[in-house]
N, CA, C, O and CB atoms as a CASP TS submission, in Angstrom:
PFRMAT TS
TARGET T0000
AUTHOR 0000-0000-0000
METHOD Language model
MODEL 1
PARENT N/A
ATOM      1  N   PHE     1      50.690 120.961 139.165  1.00  0.00           N
ATOM      2  CA  PHE     1      51.669 119.903 139.302  1.00  0.00           C
ATOM      3  C   PHE     1      53.052 120.505 139.466  1.00  0.00           C
ATOM      4  O   PHE     1      53.315 121.637 139.061  1.00  0.00           O
ATOM      5  CB  PHE     1      51.627 118.961 138.094  1.00  0.00           C
ATOM      6  N   LYS     2      53.923 119.718 140.070  1.00  0.00           N
ATOM      7  CA  LYS     2      55.317 120.119 140.253  1.00  0.00           C
ATOM      8  C   LYS     2      56.203 118.952 139.839  1.00  0.00           C
ATOM      9  O   LYS     2      55.938 117.797 140.175  1.00  0.00           O
ATOM     10  CB  LYS     2      55.602 120.547 141.735  1.00  0.00           C
ATOM     11  N   ILE     3      57.244 119.274 139.116  1.00  0.00           N
ATOM     12  CA  ILE     3      58.286 118.310 138.776  1.00  0.00           C
ATOM     13  C   ILE     3      59.546 118.786 139.465  1.00  0.00           C
ATOM     14  O   ILE     3      59.933 119.946 139.326  1.00  0.00           O
ATOM     15  CB  ILE     3      58.490 118.174 137.214  1.00  0.00           C
ATOM     16  N   ILE     4      60.191 117.899 140.207  1.00  0.00           N
ATOM     17  CA  ILE     4      61.444 118.227 140.881  1.00  0.00           C
ATOM     18  C   ILE     4      62.557 117.498 140.141  1.00  0.00           C
ATOM     19  O   ILE     4      62.568 116.269 140.068  1.00  0.00           O
ATOM     20  CB  ILE     4      61.409 117.829 142.409  1.00  0.00           C
ATOM     21  N   TYR     5      63.493 118.266 139.594  1.00  0.00           N
ATOM     22  CA  TYR     5      64.656 117.705 138.916  1.00  0.00           C
ATOM     23  C   TYR     5      65.853 117.953 139.823  1.00  0.00           C
ATOM     24  O   TYR     5      66.161 119.099 140.149  1.00  0.00           O
ATOM     25  CB  TYR     5      64.870 118.340 137.480  1.00  0.00           C
ATOM     26  N   ILE     6      66.527 116.882 140.233  1.00  0.00           N
ATOM     27  CA  ILE     6      67.680 117.022 141.122  1.00  0.00           C
ATOM     28  C   ILE     6      68.955 116.867 140.302  1.00  0.00           C
ATOM     29  O   ILE     6      69.278 115.779 139.826  1.00  0.00           O
ATOM     30  CB  ILE     6      67.631 115.974 142.278  1.00  0.00           C
ATOM     31  N   ALA     7      69.671 117.977 140.149  1.00  0.00           N
ATOM     32  CA  ALA     7      70.943 117.996 139.424  1.00  0.00           C
ATOM     33  C   ALA     7      72.069 117.747 140.424  1.00  0.00           C
ATOM     34  O   ALA     7      71.971 118.182 141.572  1.00  0.00           O
ATOM     35  CB  ALA     7      71.151 119.359 138.669  1.00  0.00           C
ATOM     36  N   PRO     8      73.127 117.063 140.019  1.00  0.00           N
ATOM     37  CA  PRO     8      74.189 116.714 140.972  1.00  0.00           C
ATOM     38  C   PRO     8      75.006 117.883 141.511  1.00  0.00           C
ATOM     39  O   PRO     8      75.581 117.780 142.595  1.00  0.00           O
ATOM     40  CB  PRO     8      75.110 115.763 140.333  1.00  0.00           C
ATOM     41  N   MET     9      75.070 119.020 140.758  1.00  0.00           N
ATOM     42  CA  MET     9      75.882 120.159 141.183  1.00  0.00           C
ATOM     43  C   MET     9      75.155 121.461 140.871  1.00  0.00           C
ATOM     44  O   MET     9      74.290 121.504 139.997  1.00  0.00           O
ATOM     45  CB  MET     9      77.266 120.134 140.494  1.00  0.00           C
ATOM     46  N   LYS    10      75.519 122.538 141.605  1.00  0.00           N
ATOM     47  CA  LYS    10      74.897 123.853 141.371  1.00  0.00           C
ATOM     48  C   LYS    10      75.109 124.345 139.949  1.00  0.00           C
ATOM     49  O   LYS    10      74.186 124.872 139.327  1.00  0.00           O
ATOM     50  CB  LYS    10      75.451 124.879 142.349  1.00  0.00           C
ATOM     51  N   ALA    11      76.319 124.176 139.431  1.00  0.00           N
ATOM     52  CA  ALA    11      76.608 124.644 138.072  1.00  0.00           C
ATOM     53  C   ALA    11      75.721 123.911 137.064  1.00  0.00           C
ATOM     54  O   ALA    11      75.218 124.523 136.121  1.00  0.00           O
ATOM     55  CB  ALA    11      78.108 124.434 137.727  1.00  0.00           C
ATOM     56  N   LEU    12      75.531 122.630 137.254  1.00  0.00           N
ATOM     57  CA  LEU    12      74.681 121.868 136.355  1.00  0.00           C
ATOM     58  C   LEU    12      73.212 122.253 136.537  1.00  0.00           C
ATOM     59  O   LEU    12      72.449 122.255 135.571  1.00  0.00           O
ATOM     60  CB  LEU    12      74.872 120.367 136.590  1.00  0.00           C
ATOM     61  N   ALA    13      72.818 122.575 137.752  1.00  0.00           N
ATOM     62  CA  ALA    13      71.435 123.005 138.003  1.00  0.00           C
ATOM     63  C   ALA    13      71.134 124.279 137.221  1.00  0.00           C
ATOM     64  O   ALA    13      70.054 124.411 136.645  1.00  0.00           O
ATOM     65  CB  ALA    13      71.194 123.235 139.519  1.00  0.00           C
ATOM     66  N   ALA    14      72.069 125.207 137.197  1.00  0.00           N
ATOM     67  CA  ALA    14      71.874 126.451 136.444  1.00  0.00           C
ATOM     68  C   ALA    14      71.784 126.169 134.949  1.00  0.00           C
ATOM     69  O   ALA    14      70.958 126.755 134.249  1.00  0.00           O
ATOM     70  CB  ALA    14      73.020 127.440 136.728  1.00  0.00           C
ATOM     71  N   GLU    15      72.628 125.278 134.468  1.00  0.00           N
ATOM     72  CA  GLU    15      72.619 124.932 133.044  1.00  0.00           C
ATOM     73  C   GLU    15      71.319 124.230 132.653  1.00  0.00           C
ATOM     74  O   GLU    15      70.720 124.551 131.627  1.00  0.00           O
ATOM     75  CB  GLU    15      73.821 124.037 132.704  1.00  0.00           C
ATOM     76  N   VAL    16      70.890 123.284 133.464  1.00  0.00           N
ATOM     77  CA  VAL    16      69.655 122.545 133.195  1.00  0.00           C
ATOM     78  C   VAL    16      68.460 123.498 133.230  1.00  0.00           C
ATOM     79  O   VAL    16      67.563 123.407 132.391  1.00  0.00           O
ATOM     80  CB  VAL    16      69.465 121.399 134.224  1.00  0.00           C
ATOM     81  N   THR    17      68.452 124.406 134.198  1.00  0.00           N
ATOM     82  CA  THR    17      67.359 125.379 134.295  1.00  0.00           C
ATOM     83  C   THR    17      67.267 126.204 133.024  1.00  0.00           C
ATOM     84  O   THR    17      66.173 126.433 132.508  1.00  0.00           O
ATOM     85  CB  THR    17      67.556 126.300 135.510  1.00  0.00           C
ATOM     86  N   GLU    18      68.398 126.648 132.522  1.00  0.00           N
ATOM     87  CA  GLU    18      68.414 127.447 131.296  1.00  0.00           C
ATOM     88  C   GLU    18      67.898 126.638 130.103  1.00  0.00           C
ATOM     89  O   GLU    18      67.066 127.121 129.334  1.00  0.00           O
ATOM     90  CB  GLU    18      69.836 127.959 131.012  1.00  0.00           C
ATOM     91  N   LYS    19      68.389 125.419 129.953  1.00  0.00           N
ATOM     92  CA  LYS    19      67.967 124.580 128.821  1.00  0.00           C
ATOM     93  C   LYS    19      66.484 124.218 128.914  1.00  0.00           C
ATOM     94  O   LYS    19      65.755 124.311 127.927  1.00  0.00           O
ATOM     95  CB  LYS    19      68.813 123.300 128.764  1.00  0.00           C
ATOM     96  N   PHE    20      66.043 123.806 130.104  1.00  0.00           N
ATOM     97  CA  PHE    20      64.631 123.440 130.289  1.00  0.00           C
ATOM     98  C   PHE    20      63.726 124.651 130.073  1.00  0.00           C
ATOM     99  O   PHE    20      62.638 124.522 129.511  1.00  0.00           O
ATOM    100  CB  PHE    20      64.404 122.853 131.699  1.00  0.00           C
ATOM    101  N   SER    21      64.172 125.827 130.519  1.00  0.00           N
ATOM    102  CA  SER    21      63.366 127.042 130.354  1.00  0.00           C
ATOM    103  C   SER    21      63.124 127.337 128.884  1.00  0.00           C
ATOM    104  O   SER    21      62.011 127.675 128.482  1.00  0.00           O
ATOM    105  CB  SER    21      64.052 128.240 131.022  1.00  0.00           C
ATOM    106  N   ARG    22      64.170 127.206 128.090  1.00  0.00           N
ATOM    107  CA  ARG    22      64.024 127.440 126.648  1.00  0.00           C
ATOM    108  C   ARG    22      63.075 126.430 126.020  1.00  0.00           C
ATOM    109  O   ARG    22      62.188 126.801 125.252  1.00  0.00           O
ATOM    110  CB  ARG    22      65.388 127.374 125.953  1.00  0.00           C
ATOM    111  N   ALA    23      63.260 125.160 126.345  1.00  0.00           N
ATOM    112  CA  ALA    23      62.460 124.105 125.715  1.00  0.00           C
ATOM    113  C   ALA    23      61.022 124.083 126.227  1.00  0.00           C
ATOM    114  O   ALA    23      60.083 123.999 125.435  1.00  0.00           O
ATOM    115  CB  ALA    23      63.106 122.751 125.954  1.00  0.00           C
ATOM    116  N   LEU    24      60.847 124.157 127.529  1.00  0.00           N
ATOM    117  CA  LEU    24      59.517 124.019 128.113  1.00  0.00           C
ATOM    118  C   LEU    24      58.734 125.328 128.134  1.00  0.00           C
ATOM    119  O   LEU    24      57.509 125.327 128.248  1.00  0.00           O
ATOM    120  CB  LEU    24      59.631 123.484 129.512  1.00  0.00           C
ATOM    121  N   GLY    25      59.454 126.446 128.022  1.00  0.00           N
ATOM    122  CA  GLY    25      58.782 127.741 127.961  1.00  0.00           C
ATOM    123  C   GLY    25      57.884 127.859 126.744  1.00  0.00           C
ATOM    124  O   GLY    25      56.885 128.577 126.761  1.00  0.00           O
ATOM    125  N   ARG    26      58.245 127.156 125.701  1.00  0.00           N
ATOM    126  CA  ARG    26      57.444 127.157 124.468  1.00  0.00           C
ATOM    127  C   ARG    26      56.046 126.590 124.678  1.00  0.00           C
ATOM    128  O   ARG    26      55.107 126.956 123.972  1.00  0.00           O
ATOM    129  CB  ARG    26      58.152 126.362 123.389  1.00  0.00           C
ATOM    130  N   VAL    27      55.916 125.702 125.647  1.00  0.00           N
ATOM    131  CA  VAL    27      54.598 125.112 125.927  1.00  0.00           C
ATOM    132  C   VAL    27      53.976 125.712 127.192  1.00  0.00           C
ATOM    133  O   VAL    27      52.988 125.196 127.716  1.00  0.00           O
ATOM    134  CB  VAL    27      54.718 123.583 126.075  1.00  0.00           C
ATOM    135  N   GLY    28      54.564 126.795 127.667  1.00  0.00           N
ATOM    136  CA  GLY    28      53.983 127.519 128.788  1.00  0.00           C
ATOM    137  C   GLY    28      54.358 127.036 130.175  1.00  0.00           C
ATOM    138  O   GLY    28      53.710 127.410 131.153  1.00  0.00           O
ATOM    139  N   LEU    29      55.397 126.206 130.282  1.00  0.00           N
ATOM    140  CA  LEU    29      55.825 125.734 131.599  1.00  0.00           C
ATOM    141  C   LEU    29      56.936 126.620 132.140  1.00  0.00           C
ATOM    142  O   LEU    29      57.836 127.028 131.406  1.00  0.00           O
ATOM    143  CB  LEU    29      56.296 124.268 131.528  1.00  0.00           C
ATOM    144  N   LYS    30      56.862 126.911 133.424  1.00  0.00           N
ATOM    145  CA  LYS    30      57.898 127.723 134.090  1.00  0.00           C
ATOM    146  C   LYS    30      58.887 126.793 134.771  1.00  0.00           C
ATOM    147  O   LYS    30      58.509 125.832 135.442  1.00  0.00           O
ATOM    148  CB  LYS    30      57.269 128.714 135.130  1.00  0.00           C
ATOM    149  N   VAL    31      60.164 127.102 134.581  1.00  0.00           N
ATOM    150  CA  VAL    31      61.254 126.340 135.191  1.00  0.00           C
ATOM    151  C   VAL    31      62.071 127.310 136.025  1.00  0.00           C
ATOM    152  O   VAL    31      62.436 128.389 135.557  1.00  0.00           O
ATOM    153  CB  VAL    31      62.146 125.622 134.107  1.00  0.00           C
ATOM    154  N   ARG    32      62.360 126.923 137.268  1.00  0.00           N
ATOM    155  CA  ARG    32      63.176 127.777 138.147  1.00  0.00           C
ATOM    156  C   ARG    32      64.158 126.921 138.924  1.00  0.00           C
ATOM    157  O   ARG    32      63.935 125.735 139.167  1.00  0.00           O
ATOM    158  CB  ARG    32      62.282 128.591 139.123  1.00  0.00           C
ATOM    159  N   GLU    33      65.253 127.564 139.303  1.00  0.00           N
ATOM    160  CA  GLU    33      66.293 126.904 140.092  1.00  0.00           C
ATOM    161  C   GLU    33      66.073 127.196 141.573  1.00  0.00           C
ATOM    162  O   GLU    33      65.760 128.321 141.962  1.00  0.00           O
ATOM    163  CB  GLU    33      67.705 127.369 139.647  1.00  0.00           C
ATOM    164  N   LEU    34      66.242 126.171 142.376  1.00  0.00           N
ATOM    165  CA  LEU    34      66.186 126.304 143.830  1.00  0.00           C
ATOM    166  C   LEU    34      67.460 125.667 144.373  1.00  0.00           C
ATOM    167  O   LEU    34      67.569 124.445 144.474  1.00  0.00           O
ATOM    168  CB  LEU    34      64.883 125.626 144.440  1.00  0.00           C
ATOM    169  N   SER    35      68.428 126.528 144.723  1.00  0.00           N
ATOM    170  CA  SER    35      69.713 126.025 145.216  1.00  0.00           C
ATOM    171  C   SER    35      70.191 126.937 146.339  1.00  0.00           C
ATOM    172  O   SER    35      69.480 127.841 146.777  1.00  0.00           O
ATOM    173  CB  SER    35      70.775 125.951 144.065  1.00  0.00           C
ATOM    174  N   GLY    36      71.405 126.678 146.790  1.00  0.00           N
ATOM    175  CA  GLY    36      71.959 127.535 147.833  1.00  0.00           C
ATOM    176  C   GLY    36      72.092 128.979 147.389  1.00  0.00           C
ATOM    177  O   GLY    36      72.040 129.894 148.211  1.00  0.00           O
ATOM    178  N   ASP    37      72.266 129.186 146.077  1.00  0.00           N
ATOM    179  CA  ASP    37      72.422 130.530 145.520  1.00  0.00           C
ATOM    180  C   ASP    37      71.093 131.168 145.127  1.00  0.00           C
ATOM    181  O   ASP    37      70.972 132.393 145.104  1.00  0.00           O
ATOM    182  CB  ASP    37      73.331 130.481 144.317  1.00  0.00           C
ATOM    183  N   MET    38      70.114 130.352 144.823  1.00  0.00           N
ATOM    184  CA  MET    38      68.835 130.848 144.301  1.00  0.00           C
ATOM    185  C   MET    38      67.692 130.436 145.228  1.00  0.00           C
ATOM    186  O   MET    38      67.447 129.248 145.439  1.00  0.00           O
ATOM    187  CB  MET    38      68.585 130.315 142.866  1.00  0.00           C
ATOM    188  N   GLN    39      67.008 131.417 145.766  1.00  0.00           N
ATOM    189  CA  GLN    39      65.846 131.168 146.613  1.00  0.00           C
ATOM    190  C   GLN    39      64.583 131.507 145.833  1.00  0.00           C
ATOM    191  O   GLN    39      64.626 132.311 144.902  1.00  0.00           O
ATOM    192  CB  GLN    39      65.923 131.994 147.929  1.00  0.00           C
ATOM    193  N   LEU    40      63.473 130.906 146.200  1.00  0.00           N
ATOM    194  CA  LEU    40      62.188 131.192 145.552  1.00  0.00           C
ATOM    195  C   LEU    40      61.207 131.734 146.576  1.00  0.00           C
ATOM    196  O   LEU    40      61.169 131.291 147.724  1.00  0.00           O
ATOM    197  CB  LEU    40      61.614 129.923 144.872  1.00  0.00           C
ATOM    198  N   THR    41      60.418 132.696 146.140  1.00  0.00           N
ATOM    199  CA  THR    41      59.344 133.189 147.002  1.00  0.00           C
ATOM    200  C   THR    41      58.174 132.216 146.926  1.00  0.00           C
ATOM    201  O   THR    41      58.138 131.341 146.060  1.00  0.00           O
ATOM    202  CB  THR    41      58.900 134.629 146.588  1.00  0.00           C
ATOM    203  N   ARG    42      57.240 132.373 147.819  1.00  0.00           N
ATOM    204  CA  ARG    42      56.046 131.528 147.822  1.00  0.00           C
ATOM    205  C   ARG    42      55.295 131.652 146.489  1.00  0.00           C
ATOM    206  O   ARG    42      54.822 130.652 145.948  1.00  0.00           O
ATOM    207  CB  ARG    42      55.117 131.910 149.000  1.00  0.00           C
ATOM    208  N   ALA    43      55.189 132.867 145.967  1.00  0.00           N
ATOM    209  CA  ALA    43      54.500 133.095 144.689  1.00  0.00           C
ATOM    210  C   ALA    43      55.245 132.405 143.549  1.00  0.00           C
ATOM    211  O   ALA    43      54.617 131.823 142.664  1.00  0.00           O
ATOM    212  CB  ALA    43      54.371 134.610 144.402  1.00  0.00           C
ATOM    213  N   GLU    44      56.576 132.466 143.562  1.00  0.00           N
ATOM    214  CA  GLU    44      57.363 131.804 142.517  1.00  0.00           C
ATOM    215  C   GLU    44      57.179 130.293 142.561  1.00  0.00           C
ATOM    216  O   GLU    44      57.086 129.647 141.518  1.00  0.00           O
ATOM    217  CB  GLU    44      58.847 132.154 142.664  1.00  0.00           C
ATOM    218  N   VAL    45      57.127 129.730 143.757  1.00  0.00           N
ATOM    219  CA  VAL    45      56.900 128.291 143.890  1.00  0.00           C
ATOM    220  C   VAL    45      55.546 127.912 143.311  1.00  0.00           C
ATOM    221  O   VAL    45      55.426 126.910 142.606  1.00  0.00           O
ATOM    222  CB  VAL    45      56.989 127.858 145.365  1.00  0.00           C
ATOM    223  N   ARG    46      54.531 128.707 143.605  1.00  0.00           N
ATOM    224  CA  ARG    46      53.178 128.410 143.109  1.00  0.00           C
ATOM    225  C   ARG    46      53.103 128.426 141.593  1.00  0.00           C
ATOM    226  O   ARG    46      52.424 127.588 141.000  1.00  0.00           O
ATOM    227  CB  ARG    46      52.183 129.405 143.674  1.00  0.00           C
ATOM    228  N   GLU    47      53.795 129.373 140.951  1.00  0.00           N
ATOM    229  CA  GLU    47      53.669 129.519 139.503  1.00  0.00           C
ATOM    230  C   GLU    47      54.672 128.681 138.713  1.00  0.00           C
ATOM    231  O   GLU    47      54.638 128.680 137.483  1.00  0.00           O
ATOM    232  CB  GLU    47      53.829 130.959 139.132  1.00  0.00           C
ATOM    233  N   THR    48      55.558 127.973 139.397  1.00  0.00           N
ATOM    234  CA  THR    48      56.585 127.165 138.741  1.00  0.00           C
ATOM    235  C   THR    48      56.150 125.710 138.656  1.00  0.00           C
ATOM    236  O   THR    48      55.691 125.127 139.638  1.00  0.00           O
ATOM    237  CB  THR    48      57.920 127.276 139.491  1.00  0.00           C
ATOM    238  N   GLN    49      56.300 125.133 137.470  1.00  0.00           N
ATOM    239  CA  GLN    49      55.953 123.728 137.301  1.00  0.00           C
ATOM    240  C   GLN    49      57.167 122.805 137.446  1.00  0.00           C
ATOM    241  O   GLN    49      57.026 121.670 137.900  1.00  0.00           O
ATOM    242  CB  GLN    49      55.310 123.518 135.946  1.00  0.00           C
ATOM    243  N   VAL    50      58.352 123.280 137.066  1.00  0.00           N
ATOM    244  CA  VAL    50      59.564 122.464 137.146  1.00  0.00           C
ATOM    245  C   VAL    50      60.576 123.180 138.039  1.00  0.00           C
ATOM    246  O   VAL    50      60.993 124.301 137.745  1.00  0.00           O
ATOM    247  CB  VAL    50      60.163 122.196 135.720  1.00  0.00           C
ATOM    248  N   ILE    51      60.960 122.533 139.112  1.00  0.00           N
ATOM    249  CA  ILE    51      61.953 123.081 140.031  1.00  0.00           C
ATOM    250  C   ILE    51      63.216 122.249 139.909  1.00  0.00           C
ATOM    251  O   ILE    51      63.202 121.036 140.119  1.00  0.00           O
ATOM    252  CB  ILE    51      61.428 123.095 141.505  1.00  0.00           C
ATOM    253  N   VAL    52      64.317 122.923 139.562  1.00  0.00           N
ATOM    254  CA  VAL    52      65.617 122.268 139.435  1.00  0.00           C
ATOM    255  C   VAL    52      66.388 122.585 140.708  1.00  0.00           C
ATOM    256  O   VAL    52      66.551 123.751 141.068  1.00  0.00           O
ATOM    257  CB  VAL    52      66.400 122.746 138.140  1.00  0.00           C
ATOM    258  N   THR    53      66.858 121.554 141.380  1.00  0.00           N
ATOM    259  CA  THR    53      67.533 121.745 142.659  1.00  0.00           C
ATOM    260  C   THR    53      68.744 120.825 142.762  1.00  0.00           C
ATOM    261  O   THR    53      68.994 120.012 141.872  1.00  0.00           O
ATOM    262  CB  THR    53      66.565 121.488 143.825  1.00  0.00           C
ATOM    263  N   THR    54      69.485 120.958 143.842  1.00  0.00           N
ATOM    264  CA  THR    54      70.638 120.092 144.107  1.00  0.00           C
ATOM    265  C   THR    54      70.278 119.112 145.212  1.00  0.00           C
ATOM    266  O   THR    54      69.336 119.354 145.966  1.00  0.00           O
ATOM    267  CB  THR    54      71.894 120.929 144.500  1.00  0.00           C
ATOM    268  N   PRO    55      71.011 118.008 145.322  1.00  0.00           N
ATOM    269  CA  PRO    55      70.715 117.047 146.391  1.00  0.00           C
ATOM    270  C   PRO    55      70.783 117.677 147.783  1.00  0.00           C
ATOM    271  O   PRO    55      69.967 117.375 148.653  1.00  0.00           O
ATOM    272  CB  PRO    55      71.681 115.878 146.316  1.00  0.00           C
ATOM    273  N   GLU    56      71.765 118.554 147.980  1.00  0.00           N
ATOM    274  CA  GLU    56      71.920 119.186 149.293  1.00  0.00           C
ATOM    275  C   GLU    56      70.725 120.075 149.628  1.00  0.00           C
ATOM    276  O   GLU    56      70.207 120.033 150.743  1.00  0.00           O
ATOM    277  CB  GLU    56      73.212 120.009 149.339  1.00  0.00           C
ATOM    278  N   LYS    57      70.294 120.873 148.664  1.00  0.00           N
ATOM    279  CA  LYS    57      69.160 121.772 148.904  1.00  0.00           C
ATOM    280  C   LYS    57      67.879 120.966 149.097  1.00  0.00           C
ATOM    281  O   LYS    57      67.072 121.300 149.964  1.00  0.00           O
ATOM    282  CB  LYS    57      68.995 122.771 147.732  1.00  0.00           C
ATOM    283  N   TRP    58      67.676 119.915 148.310  1.00  0.00           N
ATOM    284  CA  TRP    58      66.480 119.094 148.458  1.00  0.00           C
ATOM    285  C   TRP    58      66.468 118.416 149.828  1.00  0.00           C
ATOM    286  O   TRP    58      65.411 118.278 150.442  1.00  0.00           O
ATOM    287  CB  TRP    58      66.403 118.040 147.334  1.00  0.00           C
ATOM    288  N   ASP    59      67.635 117.995 150.306  1.00  0.00           N
ATOM    289  CA  ASP    59      67.728 117.390 151.629  1.00  0.00           C
ATOM    290  C   ASP    59      67.272 118.377 152.694  1.00  0.00           C
ATOM    291  O   ASP    59      66.498 118.023 153.584  1.00  0.00           O
ATOM    292  CB  ASP    59      69.163 116.922 151.911  1.00  0.00           C
ATOM    293  N   VAL    60      67.753 119.619 152.606  1.00  0.00           N
ATOM    294  CA  VAL    60      67.360 120.652 153.569  1.00  0.00           C
ATOM    295  C   VAL    60      65.858 120.919 153.480  1.00  0.00           C
ATOM    296  O   VAL    60      65.170 120.977 154.500  1.00  0.00           O
ATOM    297  CB  VAL    60      68.151 121.958 153.320  1.00  0.00           C
ATOM    298  N   ILE    61      65.354 121.080 152.256  1.00  0.00           N
ATOM    299  CA  ILE    61      63.928 121.381 152.055  1.00  0.00           C
ATOM    300  C   ILE    61      63.055 120.242 152.581  1.00  0.00           C
ATOM    301  O   ILE    61      62.091 120.483 153.308  1.00  0.00           O
ATOM    302  CB  ILE    61      63.632 121.629 150.557  1.00  0.00           C
ATOM    303  N   SER    62      63.383 119.019 152.221  1.00  0.00           N
ATOM    304  CA  SER    62      62.528 117.897 152.599  1.00  0.00           C
ATOM    305  C   SER    62      62.584 117.598 154.099  1.00  0.00           C
ATOM    306  O   SER    62      61.585 117.155 154.665  1.00  0.00           O
ATOM    307  CB  SER    62      62.928 116.662 151.818  1.00  0.00           C
ATOM    308  N   ARG    63      63.701 117.824 154.742  1.00  0.00           N
ATOM    309  CA  ARG    63      63.796 117.580 156.187  1.00  0.00           C
ATOM    310  C   ARG    63      63.078 118.657 157.002  1.00  0.00           C
ATOM    311  O   ARG    63      62.631 118.399 158.120  1.00  0.00           O
ATOM    312  CB  ARG    63      65.261 117.508 156.610  1.00  0.00           C
ATOM    313  N   LYS    64      62.969 119.867 156.440  1.00  0.00           N
ATOM    314  CA  LYS    64      62.321 120.957 157.162  1.00  0.00           C
ATOM    315  C   LYS    64      60.814 120.973 156.970  1.00  0.00           C
ATOM    316  O   LYS    64      60.137 121.848 157.511  1.00  0.00           O
ATOM    317  CB  LYS    64      62.898 122.275 156.724  1.00  0.00           C
ATOM    318  N   HIS    65      60.270 120.023 156.209  1.00  0.00           N
ATOM    319  CA  HIS    65      58.832 120.037 155.913  1.00  0.00           C
ATOM    320  C   HIS    65      58.018 119.866 157.190  1.00  0.00           C
ATOM    321  O   HIS    65      58.054 118.825 157.845  1.00  0.00           O
ATOM    322  CB  HIS    65      58.474 118.926 154.903  1.00  0.00           C
ATOM    323  N   VAL    66      57.294 120.913 157.516  1.00  0.00           N
ATOM    324  CA  VAL    66      56.397 120.865 158.671  1.00  0.00           C
ATOM    325  C   VAL    66      55.001 121.293 158.257  1.00  0.00           C
ATOM    326  O   VAL    66      54.138 121.517 159.106  1.00  0.00           O
ATOM    327  CB  VAL    66      56.918 121.761 159.814  1.00  0.00           C
ATOM    328  N   GLY    67      54.779 121.407 156.960  1.00  0.00           N
ATOM    329  CA  GLY    67      53.452 121.737 156.464  1.00  0.00           C
ATOM    330  C   GLY    67      53.202 123.195 156.174  1.00  0.00           C
ATOM    331  O   GLY    67      52.117 123.544 155.710  1.00  0.00           O
ATOM    332  N   GLY    68      54.163 124.061 156.429  1.00  0.00           N
ATOM    333  CA  GLY    68      53.933 125.484 156.190  1.00  0.00           C
ATOM    334  C   GLY    68      55.058 126.117 155.406  1.00  0.00           C
ATOM    335  O   GLY    68      56.120 125.519 155.232  1.00  0.00           O
ATOM    336  N   GLY    69      54.827 127.310 154.940  1.00  0.00           N
ATOM    337  CA  GLY    69      55.831 128.074 154.213  1.00  0.00           C
ATOM    338  C   GLY    69      56.167 127.467 152.870  1.00  0.00           C
ATOM    339  O   GLY    69      55.457 126.596 152.368  1.00  0.00           O
ATOM    340  N   ILE    70      57.260 127.938 152.295  1.00  0.00           N
ATOM    341  CA  ILE    70      57.692 127.449 150.997  1.00  0.00           C
ATOM    342  C   ILE    70      58.014 125.964 151.079  1.00  0.00           C
ATOM    343  O   ILE    70      57.677 125.202 150.173  1.00  0.00           O
ATOM    344  CB  ILE    70      58.911 128.238 150.498  1.00  0.00           C
ATOM    345  N   THR    71      58.656 125.557 152.148  1.00  0.00           N
ATOM    346  CA  THR    71      59.016 124.159 152.306  1.00  0.00           C
ATOM    347  C   THR    71      57.794 123.265 152.217  1.00  0.00           C
ATOM    348  O   THR    71      57.818 122.252 151.519  1.00  0.00           O
ATOM    349  CB  THR    71      59.726 123.942 153.628  1.00  0.00           C
ATOM    350  N   GLY    72      56.738 123.623 152.907  1.00  0.00           N
ATOM    351  CA  GLY    72      55.518 122.836 152.864  1.00  0.00           C
ATOM    352  C   GLY    72      54.866 122.853 151.499  1.00  0.00           C
ATOM    353  O   GLY    72      54.289 121.854 151.070  1.00  0.00           O
ATOM    354  N   GLU    73      54.955 123.989 150.810  1.00  0.00           N
ATOM    355  CA  GLU    73      54.351 124.081 149.479  1.00  0.00           C
ATOM    356  C   GLU    73      55.079 123.191 148.485  1.00  0.00           C
ATOM    357  O   GLU    73      54.448 122.587 147.617  1.00  0.00           O
ATOM    358  CB  GLU    73      54.359 125.529 148.987  1.00  0.00           C
ATOM    359  N   VAL    74      56.369 123.103 148.599  1.00  0.00           N
ATOM    360  CA  VAL    74      57.135 122.272 147.662  1.00  0.00           C
ATOM    361  C   VAL    74      57.011 120.802 148.031  1.00  0.00           C
ATOM    362  O   VAL    74      56.562 119.999 147.214  1.00  0.00           O
ATOM    363  CB  VAL    74      58.618 122.692 147.647  1.00  0.00           C
ATOM    364  N   THR    75      57.396 120.441 149.229  1.00  0.00           N
ATOM    365  CA  THR    75      57.425 119.026 149.600  1.00  0.00           C
ATOM    366  C   THR    75      56.029 118.447 149.801  1.00  0.00           C
ATOM    367  O   THR    75      55.841 117.241 149.645  1.00  0.00           O
ATOM    368  CB  THR    75      58.238 118.841 150.865  1.00  0.00           C
ATOM    369  N   GLY    76      55.070 119.258 150.135  1.00  0.00           N
ATOM    370  CA  GLY    76      53.706 118.761 150.303  1.00  0.00           C
ATOM    371  C   GLY    76      53.073 118.293 149.011  1.00  0.00           C
ATOM    372  O   GLY    76      52.113 117.523 149.031  1.00  0.00           O
ATOM    373  N   LEU    77      53.605 118.752 147.876  1.00  0.00           N
ATOM    374  CA  LEU    77      53.082 118.360 146.574  1.00  0.00           C
ATOM    375  C   LEU    77      53.779 117.145 145.991  1.00  0.00           C
ATOM    376  O   LEU    77      53.301 116.572 145.012  1.00  0.00           O
ATOM    377  CB  LEU    77      53.197 119.500 145.621  1.00  0.00           C
ATOM    378  N   VAL    78      54.896 116.744 146.572  1.00  0.00           N
ATOM    379  CA  VAL    78      55.658 115.634 146.024  1.00  0.00           C
ATOM    380  C   VAL    78      55.161 114.335 146.633  1.00  0.00           C
ATOM    381  O   VAL    78      55.200 114.148 147.849  1.00  0.00           O
ATOM    382  CB  VAL    78      57.170 115.819 146.281  1.00  0.00           C
ATOM    383  N   SER    79      54.696 113.445 145.774  1.00  0.00           N
ATOM    384  CA  SER    79      54.208 112.169 146.278  1.00  0.00           C
ATOM    385  C   SER    79      55.091 111.007 145.831  1.00  0.00           C
ATOM    386  O   SER    79      55.018 109.917 146.399  1.00  0.00           O
ATOM    387  CB  SER    79      52.781 111.941 145.821  1.00  0.00           C
ATOM    388  N   LEU    80      55.928 111.235 144.809  1.00  0.00           N
ATOM    389  CA  LEU    80      56.793 110.171 144.317  1.00  0.00           C
ATOM    390  C   LEU    80      58.010 110.793 143.683  1.00  0.00           C
ATOM    391  O   LEU    80      57.900 111.707 142.865  1.00  0.00           O
ATOM    392  CB  LEU    80      56.054 109.260 143.312  1.00  0.00           C
ATOM    393  N   LEU    81      59.178 110.296 144.062  1.00  0.00           N
ATOM    394  CA  LEU    81      60.438 110.755 143.449  1.00  0.00           C
ATOM    395  C   LEU    81      61.053 109.606 142.691  1.00  0.00           C
ATOM    396  O   LEU    81      62.119 109.761 142.094  1.00  0.00           O
ATOM    397  CB  LEU    81      61.433 111.300 144.517  1.00  0.00           C
TER
END
């Protein structure tokens, strides 16, 4: 499963990622940031359950969805926002 958390700003995305990582890491969930500053590899996307992103980055990711690559792996799993 994947949870996409959309933070309004990059600075807040970094803060939320840190807080969620501490809290959810205790139960074995991985949290990572996906923003203009932080990119994820295909392997990182697969092993991450919570992706914290910005509206701008999510717009780019969701519009580029063509079924392949990291974009397809992220957006192909999202069925409801």
